C-alpha positions as CSV (number, residue, x, y, z in Angstrom):
1,M,15.7,35.9,81.0
2,E,17.5,39.0,79.6
3,Q,16.4,41.2,82.4
4,D,17.5,38.6,85.0
5,L,20.8,38.4,83.3
6,K,21.2,42.2,83.4
7,I,20.4,42.3,87.1
8,K,23.0,39.6,87.9
9,L,25.7,41.3,85.8
10,E,25.0,44.7,87.5
11,Q,25.4,43.0,90.8
12,L,28.7,41.4,89.6
13,H,29.9,44.9,88.4
14,Q,29.2,46.3,91.9
15,R,31.2,43.3,93.4
16,V,34.1,44.0,91.0
17,D,34.2,47.7,91.9
18,A,34.0,46.9,95.6
19,L,36.7,44.2,95.7
20,K,39.2,45.0,93.0
21,D,41.6,46.9,95.1
22,Q,41.9,43.9,97.4
23,I,42.5,41.5,94.5
24,N,46.3,41.2,94.0
25,T,46.7,38.1,91.8
26,E,45.3,36.5,88.7
27,E,44.1,33.5,90.7
28,A,42.1,35.8,93.0
29,T,40.6,37.5,89.9
30,K,39.4,34.2,88.6
31,N,37.9,33.2,92.0
32,A,36.3,36.5,92.8
33,F,35.1,37.7,89.4
34,V,35.3,35.1,86.6
35,M,33.8,32.1,88.4
36,P,30.7,34.2,89.4
37,F,30.4,35.2,85.7
38,I,30.4,31.6,84.6
39,Q,27.7,30.9,87.2
40,I,25.6,33.8,85.9
41,L,25.7,32.1,82.5
42,G,24.1,29.1,84.1
43,Y,27.0,26.7,84.2
44,D,27.8,24.6,87.3
45,I,31.3,25.6,88.3
46,F,31.3,22.7,90.8
47,N,30.5,20.1,88.1
48,P,33.8,19.0,86.6
49,T,32.1,17.5,83.5
50,E,30.6,20.9,82.7
51,V,33.2,23.5,83.9
52,I,36.8,22.2,83.8
53,P,39.3,24.4,85.5
54,E,43.0,24.2,84.7
55,F,42.3,22.1,81.6
56,I,45.5,20.3,80.5
57,A,46.1,20.3,76.7
58,D,49.1,19.2,74.6
59,I,49.9,21.9,72.1
60,G,52.4,20.7,69.6
61,T,55.7,19.9,71.3
62,K,54.5,21.6,74.5
63,K,53.1,19.1,76.9
64,G,50.9,19.8,79.9
65,E,49.8,23.3,78.8
66,K,46.8,24.5,80.8
67,V,43.9,26.8,79.9
68,D,42.0,28.4,82.8
69,Y,38.5,27.0,82.0
70,V,36.8,24.9,79.5
71,I,33.0,24.8,79.4
72,K,31.5,21.6,77.9
73,R,28.0,20.8,76.6
74,D,27.0,17.2,75.7
75,N,30.6,16.3,76.6
76,E,32.0,18.6,73.8
77,P,33.9,21.8,74.5
78,I,31.9,24.9,73.5
79,L,33.8,27.7,75.2
80,I,37.4,28.1,76.4
81,I,38.3,30.9,78.8
82,E,41.6,32.5,79.7
83,C,41.9,34.9,82.5
84,K,44.2,37.8,83.4
85,H,44.6,40.0,86.4
86,W,42.0,42.7,86.6
87,K,44.6,45.4,86.1
88,E,45.8,43.9,82.8
89,K,44.2,44.5,79.4
90,A,42.0,41.8,78.0
91,D,44.2,41.6,74.9
92,A,44.7,38.2,73.1
93,H,48.1,39.2,71.6
94,N,50.5,36.3,72.3
95,S,47.9,34.8,74.5
96,Q,47.7,31.0,75.2
97,L,44.1,31.3,74.1
98,H,45.4,31.5,70.5
99,R,47.5,28.4,70.8
100,Y,44.9,26.3,72.6
101,Y,42.1,27.3,70.2
102,H,44.0,25.7,67.3
103,V,43.7,22.2,68.9
104,S,40.3,22.6,70.5
105,K,36.9,21.7,69.1
106,A,35.4,24.8,70.7
107,R,34.3,27.4,68.3
108,F,34.6,30.3,70.7
109,G,37.2,31.6,73.1
110,V,37.0,34.2,75.8
111,L,39.8,36.4,77.2
112,T,38.9,38.3,80.3
113,N,40.3,40.4,83.1
114,G,37.1,40.1,85.2
115,H,35.4,43.2,84.0
116,I,35.9,43.1,80.2
117,Y,35.1,39.9,78.3
118,N,36.3,39.6,74.7
119,F,34.7,36.8,72.7
120,Y,36.7,35.4,69.7
121,G,35.8,33.0,66.9
122,D,37.4,31.7,63.7
123,L,35.5,33.8,61.1
124,E,38.7,34.4,59.0
125,K,40.2,30.9,58.9
126,P,38.8,27.6,60.2
127,N,40.4,26.6,63.6
128,I,42.5,29.7,63.6
129,M,41.3,32.2,66.2
130,D,40.7,35.7,64.8
131,E,43.0,38.5,65.9
132,K,40.1,40.7,67.0
133,P,37.0,39.8,69.1
134,F,33.6,39.8,67.4
135,F,31.9,40.7,70.6
136,T,33.0,42.5,73.8
137,L,31.1,42.6,77.0
138,D,32.1,45.4,79.4
139,L,30.6,45.3,82.9
140,N,31.1,49.0,83.2
141,N,28.9,49.6,80.2
142,L,26.1,47.1,79.9
143,K,24.0,47.5,76.8
144,D,20.8,45.8,75.9
145,S,22.3,44.8,72.6
146,S,25.2,43.1,74.4
147,L,22.8,41.2,76.7
148,K,21.0,39.8,73.7
149,I,24.2,38.4,72.4
150,L,25.4,37.1,75.7
151,E,22.2,35.3,76.3
152,K,23.1,33.0,73.4
153,F,26.1,31.8,75.4
154,T,24.1,30.9,78.5
155,K,23.4,27.2,79.3
156,N,19.7,27.5,78.6
157,G,20.1,29.8,75.6
158,Y,23.2,28.4,73.9
159,S,22.8,28.2,70.1
160,L,25.8,27.6,68.0
161,E,24.0,28.3,64.8
162,S,22.5,31.5,66.1
163,I,25.9,32.7,67.4
164,L,27.6,31.9,64.1
165,D,24.8,33.7,62.1
166,S,25.3,36.9,64.1
167,A,29.1,36.7,64.7
168,E,30.1,37.8,61.2
169,S,27.8,40.8,61.2
170,L,28.9,41.8,64.7
171,K,32.6,41.6,63.7
172,Y,32.3,43.6,60.6
173,I,29.8,46.2,61.8
174,K,32.2,46.8,64.7
175,A,35.1,47.2,62.3
176,I,33.1,49.6,60.1
177,K,32.1,51.7,63.1
178,N,35.7,51.9,64.2
179,E,36.8,53.1,60.8
180,F,34.0,55.6,60.6
181,D,34.9,56.9,64.1
182,K,38.5,57.4,62.8
183,E,37.1,59.5,59.9
184,L,35.0,61.6,62.3
185,Q,38.0,62.3,64.5
186,N,40.5,62.9,61.7
187,P,39.1,62.8,58.1
188,S,41.4,61.0,55.7
189,D,42.3,62.4,52.3
190,E,40.3,59.6,50.6
191,F,37.2,60.4,52.7
192,V,37.4,64.2,52.0
193,K,37.9,63.6,48.3
194,L,34.9,61.3,48.2
195,L,32.6,63.9,49.8
196,V,34.0,66.9,48.0
197,S,33.9,65.2,44.6
198,R,30.1,65.3,44.8
199,F,29.8,69.1,44.7
200,F,33.3,70.5,43.7
201,D,34.2,69.8,40.1
202,K,37.6,71.5,40.0
203,P,40.9,69.7,40.5
204,L,41.6,69.1,44.2
205,I,45.2,70.2,44.5
206,A,47.1,69.8,47.8
207,S,46.4,73.3,49.1
208,R,42.7,73.0,48.4
209,L,42.6,69.5,49.9
210,A,44.0,70.9,53.2
211,V,41.3,73.5,53.3
212,F,38.6,71.0,52.6
213,K,39.9,68.7,55.3
214,D,39.4,71.6,57.8
215,Y,36.0,72.3,56.4
216,T,35.1,68.6,56.7
217,S,36.2,68.4,60.3
218,R,34.1,71.5,61.2
219,A,31.1,70.2,59.3
220,I,31.2,66.9,61.1
221,S,31.6,68.5,64.5
222,N,28.7,71.0,63.8
223,H,26.5,68.2,62.5
224,I,27.0,66.0,65.6
225,N,26.5,68.9,68.0
226,E,23.3,70.0,66.2
227,T,22.0,66.5,66.1
228,I,22.6,65.9,69.8
229,S,21.2,69.2,70.8
230,S,18.0,68.7,68.6
231,R,17.4,65.2,70.1
232,L,17.9,66.5,73.6
233,K,15.3,69.3,73.0
234,N,12.8,66.8,71.5
235,A,13.3,63.9,73.9
236,L,13.7,65.4,77.3
237,S,10.6,66.5,79.3
238,I,10.6,68.9,82.2
239,N,10.5,65.9,84.6
240,E,13.8,64.7,83.3
241,T,15.4,68.2,83.5
242,I,14.5,68.9,87.1
243,P,15.4,66.2,89.8
244,S,12.4,65.2,91.8
245,K,13.9,66.3,95.1
246,D,14.1,69.9,93.7
247,I,10.5,70.0,92.5
248,E,9.2,71.0,95.9
249,N,11.4,74.1,95.8
250,I,9.8,75.4,92.6
251,D,6.7,77.7,92.8
252,S,5.4,77.4,89.3
253,I,6.5,77.0,85.7
254,D,5.1,79.5,83.1
255,E,5.0,77.9,79.7
256,N,5.4,81.3,78.1
257,S,8.5,82.2,80.2
258,E,12.1,81.4,79.4
259,M,13.0,80.9,83.0
260,T,11.9,79.3,86.3
261,S,11.9,81.4,89.4
262,R,12.1,80.2,93.0
263,Q,11.1,81.9,96.2
264,D,14.8,82.3,97.2
265,G,15.4,84.5,94.1
266,I,17.3,81.9,92.1
267,I,16.4,81.9,88.5
268,T,16.9,78.8,86.4
269,T,16.9,79.6,82.7
270,E,16.2,77.3,79.7
271,E,19.8,77.8,78.6
272,E,21.1,76.5,81.9
273,I,18.9,73.4,81.7
274,E,20.0,72.8,78.1
275,G,23.7,73.3,79.2
276,F,23.1,70.8,82.0
277,Q,21.6,68.2,79.6
278,I,24.5,68.7,77.1
279,I,27.1,68.0,79.9
280,K,25.1,65.0,81.1
281,A,25.0,63.6,77.5
282,I,28.8,64.0,77.2
283,L,29.4,62.3,80.5
284,R,27.0,59.4,79.9
285,E,30.0,57.9,78.0
286,I,31.6,57.1,81.3
287,L,28.9,57.7,84.0
288,P,25.3,56.7,84.7
289,A,23.0,59.8,84.5
290,S,22.0,59.3,88.1
291,R,25.5,60.4,89.3
292,I,25.3,63.8,87.5
293,A,23.4,66.4,89.5
294,Q,22.5,70.1,89.1
295,R,22.3,72.8,91.8
296,D,21.4,76.3,90.8
297,T,22.6,79.3,92.9
298,K,22.2,83.1,92.5
299,S,25.7,83.4,91.0
300,Y,26.0,80.3,88.8
301,F,24.4,77.0,87.8
302,G,26.4,74.1,89.2
303,I,26.8,70.6,87.9
304,L,28.1,68.1,90.5
305,L,29.3,64.5,90.7
306,D,27.1,62.5,93.1
307,D,25.4,65.8,94.2
308,N,28.6,66.6,96.2
309,N,29.8,70.2,96.5
310,R,33.4,68.9,96.8
311,K,33.1,67.3,93.4
312,P,32.2,70.1,91.0
313,I,32.1,69.1,87.3
314,A,31.3,72.5,85.8
315,R,29.6,75.8,86.5
316,L,27.5,77.7,84.0
317,H,27.7,81.5,84.4
318,F,24.8,82.6,82.2
319,N,22.9,85.1,84.4
320,A,24.9,88.2,83.9
321,N,23.7,90.2,80.8
322,S,24.5,88.3,77.5
323,T,28.0,87.1,78.3
324,K,28.3,83.4,78.9
325,Y,31.1,81.4,80.6
326,I,31.6,77.8,81.5
327,E,33.8,77.2,84.5
328,L,35.9,73.9,84.2
329,F,37.6,71.9,86.9
330,D,39.8,69.5,85.0
331,K,42.9,71.0,86.7
332,G,41.4,70.3,90.2
333,K,38.3,71.3,92.2
334,D,40.1,74.3,93.6
335,N,41.4,75.5,90.2
336,G,38.3,76.4,88.3
337,E,39.0,78.0,85.0
338,R,36.4,80.1,83.1
339,K,36.0,79.8,79.4
340,L,34.0,82.3,77.3
341,I,31.4,80.7,75.1
342,T,29.1,82.3,72.6
343,S,26.3,79.7,72.7
344,V,25.3,76.6,74.7
345,D,26.5,74.4,71.8
346,D,30.1,75.6,72.5
347,I,30.1,73.3,75.6
348,Y,30.8,70.5,73.2
349,L,34.2,72.1,72.6
350,Y,35.2,71.2,76.2
351,K,34.2,67.5,76.1
352,Q,37.7,66.3,77.0
353,A,38.0,68.7,79.9
354,L,34.7,67.5,81.3
355,L,35.8,63.8,80.9
356,D,39.1,64.6,82.6
357,T,37.4,66.2,85.5
358,I,35.5,63.0,86.3
359,K,38.8,61.0,86.1
360,N,40.2,63.3,88.8
361,Y,37.4,62.1,91.2
362,E,37.3,58.4,90.4
């Protein structure tokens, strides 16, 4: 069931990407994107006792208010859905979903723009929809963990008790992750004091605190880089580092050698492969690995988007003596800029430039 759900959602994602530029209204977003999503969950969009579009509800003094969809089970509402245009944010602030949730028997509400689906509950106060979703499904980034949760909302897999059991943990784990991410990006005074107090027994005056904040930022960055690098080295095999279509161009691989030589005189070093894997790991945040290609030449090791020479992501200049450069293209494919690096790990310093490069092509 979970695998089938994933396949259908991936197909919907392809549909959204292909049609979105032709979708100019909220109504078109509902018809083209949201209704297929409801179908994927197993509900009959043509059965008005199961999926009710434009459901009319009286909210206080407001009469005839409508919510986009109400999904019923055993004649009881289980899910209310409000839709926005695909270009809008799926943000529930001042949303009608808040107002209707208060008078509905449904325990869950969904706000969507057709590619992001935010699921809300009433974990804080009964019958009052929480300000933040406990679960977000992003068609651009389908995760196995998300599919497990979504399966509980399908017609065949719906389980109120199971969802409620996991909703609280999902909500607060997400909140803790967000706070932890903030600390990783910019350590707070409280976080620095907590860590430093465990090994530094002198008073932490303002000047020393500023120094330790810098040390903490550097320590976190180094630790993350070293962890990722270590995992890449341990987890990746030679089959993953060399695309299958390039294998036929390789004569042999000497396990005692630090480089791979081809008949055309091109030498691919371990550092180049490691650099490629680091860049691929960085870009996996926004791209599937299959779109990130490598192409070695005599003068540089190139990383390309969609294996297209007109879409350079970066070039690694590692072959000349001991000096290393990474060439970046965040300012345009015709404006490559070389940056001196002392080790392959320094590539992480240019994460944002690499991400910005992809945005230029999308």
